[in-house]
N, C-alpha and C positions, 0 to 999 in steps of 0.2 A: 121406169122402175128398175132398181138395181138387184132384184131378186128373181129367181126362176119362176116362181108361182106366187099368186096372192096369198095362198095359205102359208107358204114358207116365209114370206115377208111378215105376216101376222104373228107367227111363232117367234121370229127373231125380235120384232118390236116389243112383244109382250115381255120377253126375257130382259131386253135392254131396260124397259120401264120398271120391271120388277127390281132390277139391280139399283136403279135410281132411288128406290124406297130406302136403301141403305144410307143414302146421303143424310147427314145429321142436321142439315141446314136447308133453308129455302133456296131456290134457284130459279133462273129464267131460262127459256130456250129461244133461240133465234136462228135464222138462216142469213148468211151473207152471200150475195151473188158475186161470183168471180168468173173470169174467162175459162177457168178449169171446171166450173160447176157450182152447184149450191152447197155451201159449207155449213154444216150443222154445228152449233156451239152451245154449250151449257155455261151459264154466267152466274157467278155468286160473288157476294161481297158488295160493300157500299160503292156507289158511283163516284164518290170523291176520293177513293183510295187509289194508289198507284197500280198500273196494270201489270198483270202476269198472265202469260199464255202457257198452256200445257198441251203436250202431244203424247198421246197414249201409245202403247206397243201394238204390234200387228194383231188384228183380230179381236182386240179388247174393247174398243170404243171408249168414250169419255166417262162412261159410268164406272169405270175401274178405279177412279180416284176417291172412292168413298171413305177411305181411312186417312186421306190427306187434305181434303177440301175444307174441313172444319177449321183447323188452325191457319191454313193459308188465307182463307177468305176473311179472317179477322183483321188482316193487315193489307190485303190486296183485293183489287177488283179482278177476279180470276175468270179467265176465258178458257174453258176446257174444250179444245177443238177436235172434232171428229176428222181425222186425217183423211184427206182426199184420196180416193182410189182404194180404200180399205173397207172392211166389213163393218159398216156403221150406218148412221143416218145421213151422211153427206151423199150428194148425188153427182157423180163425176160426168163430165162430157168430153174431157181431153186428158190424155195421159201426162203424168209428170215423169219425164224421161231422164233428165239430168239435174244436177244440183241447182243450176240457175233457174230451172222450172220451179223447184221447191221454193226458192226465195221469191220468185215472181208471184206464186200463189199466196204465200204467207203475207207478202206486202199488200196484195189486193185485199186480203182479209183484214189486215190492220187498218188499211184506208177505210174500209167499210165500217169498222168499229170506231173510227175517229181516234185511233191510237198512233202516236208518232214514234214512241220508243218504249221498249218493254223488257221486263225480265222474262226468262224462258225456262221451263222445265220439260224434259223429254225422257221417256222411258223406252228402252229397247229400240224398235224401228222408229219410234218417236224421237229417240236420241239421235238417230241418224238423220232424221228430218231436221232436228234442231241444228246439228252441226252444219248441214248444207245451207240452211237459212243464215246462220251466223257468217259463214265464209263469204257468201255473196251479198249480204246486206248488214254488215256490222254496224252501220250508222243507225240502225233501228233497234239495237240490242244494248241493254245495260249489263246484266249478269246472266249466267247460264248455270243450270244444274242438270247434269247428265246422270241418269239412273241406268246403269248397265246398258249402254248404247249398243245396238246390234252391229256387229262387225266394226266399222269405223276405224278402229285402231289395230285390230288383228282379225284374221279370218275366222269365220264360224266353223265349229267342229262339223265334220261330215255327219256325225250322229244326228245333228239337228235336221239336216236335209232328209236323212233317211226316215226319221220319225214323221216329218211333215209329209213326205210322200206316202207313208203307210196309212196315216189317218185319212188321207184323201182317197185311198184305195179301199180301206176297211171302214166304211161309214157306219160305225156302230157307236152309240153314245157312251156306253160303259168303257169300250176300248179306248176311245179318244180321251176320256177323263183320266183313265189310269195311265195310258201309254204316253200321253203328250202333256196334258194340263198338270198332273201331279208331278211330272218329271222336273218341272221348272222350280220346284220348291226344295229347300234343304231337307235332308233326312229327318223324319219325325215331324216336320211342319205340315199343317193342313189348313186350307182355307175353307172354313165351315159356313161362312155367311154369304159369300159371293156365289152366284149361280153361273157356272161355266157353260150352262146350256146356251147362253147368248153366243159364245164362241162356236159351240157345236152346231147350232142351227145356221150360223154363218157358213161353216164348212159345208153343210148340207145344201143350203139354198141360195147363197149369195151368187150373183151372176157378174162375172168380171167384165164390165163394159169397157174398161180401159186397162192397159198393161200395168200390173202391179210393180211397185218399186221393190227391188231386191237389194237390201243393204250390202255394201262391200267395203273393203278397206279404202279409206280416203287418202289420196296422194299426199305425201309428206309436205310438199311445198304449199298445198292448200291449208293444211293444219297449221303450218308455221305462220301463216298470215293472220291467224286469230290473235286479237289484242284485247278482248274483253275478259273480265274475271270469270273463272269457271270452276265449278266443283264437280268432281267425278266420284260417284258412290257405286261400288260393286260388291255383291255378296261374296263371302268367303267360300261358298259352295256353288258358285256360278257354274252352269252346265253348258252354255252355248260357246264358251271359249275359256282359255286359262285366264282367270281374273288378274293374276300378278303380271303376266305378260302384257295384258291390255293396259294396266296401270303404268307399267314401265314405258310402253310405247307412247302413251298419252303425255307423260311427263317429259319425254324426250322431244316431243314435237310442239307442244303448246306452252308458251311462256308463262301465262298467268293462270295456272291450273293448280288446284288443291285436290288431293285424293284421299279417300278413306275406304277401307275394307270393312264391310258390315258383317259382324259375327252371326253365325247360325242363320244364314239366309242364302237363298239361291237367286234365281232370276226375278222372282216376285218380291224383292227386298222391301219395297215400299209398302207392302201388305204384311209380309212376314215379320218385319221389325219396324212397324209403322211409327211408333213413338220415337225411336232413335233416329230414323231417317227424317221424320218431321223436324226434330230438334236440330239436326245438322243443316237441313235446308233453310230453316228459319234463321239460324245463326249466321249463315253465309249471306243470305239475301238481305239481312238487316244492316249489314256493313255498308259503309260508303266506299265505293270503288276508288282506286288510285286516281283515275281521271276526273271523277266527280269532286274529289277533294282539292284539286288544283284551282 
C-alpha cells in the first residue's frame, strides 16, 4: 500500500474517482506490470486508432486530463499513465533515479500495452518524464507535446520550493488550496469543476515508498540529441519559471521544436485555456512528421 493509512487511501481514491466523473467519455482502467512496479493506466479511444501516451504533472494523477481527453480520444487510442513514484494509483517497488530509468520504465509499459511507437504528451513533471523518455528511447517516439515542462530548460523559481515546503508543514486543506493550487493559475482564473482534494489528500496521506523524481535542468548535449518533432506550449503567466527564458532555451537546444505562448494562462494552461491548447495539440499531432514523409 502506498498510503499511510487505509482511511487515507480511501479518501484519496474517492477523490480520484470523483474527478474521473468529469471525463466526458467512457474509459477503461488497467495495470501493467513492470520491474519498477504496477503502473495504473486510463485508456480511451478505439483500439484501431494510433497510440498516444500522456504523463500528468506531479501530484495530479491521470484524472487531470478531463478537458483534453474528449478530442484526443476521437483520433487516438489514449493511454493516460499514472507516473510511477507519484501520488496516484500506480504502485512503485523501485525508484526511478536517472533519465535512463525513466525510459526503461516507459518502454516496459509500452511493451505491456503492445505499443511499438507512440506520440507523447507531458505536463509539468510529466513533461520532464517525457523528455527523459525521448532522449533515451527516441526510436519509440513519433511526436511530442510539452505543456509547461517542470525545469528541463531553466531552473525552477525558489518560490516553488518554498510553497511546496510550506504546504507540507501546514497541512491544512484551505491553506493548500489557496497558497499552492490556486497559485498555478493566471490571475482571475479558477478551476471550478476539478476537485483539488485529490492532491490535498495525497499530501496528507501518500507514503513515499521510493525516492521521488525532482525535475532539473537537462544537460544541453542531451537536449541537442533530440530529433523528433516537438511542440512546446507555456502560459504567458507561468509561475514556476520565466516562460520566455524557457522557450528561448528550448529553441536553442532542440532542432525540431515549435513553441507557443498561451495567453491568459498559468501552469494549468491545458485546463485554463483548454479549447486553445486542444486545438494547437491536435493541429500539431495531425501533421506528418518530416521523417514519416520520406
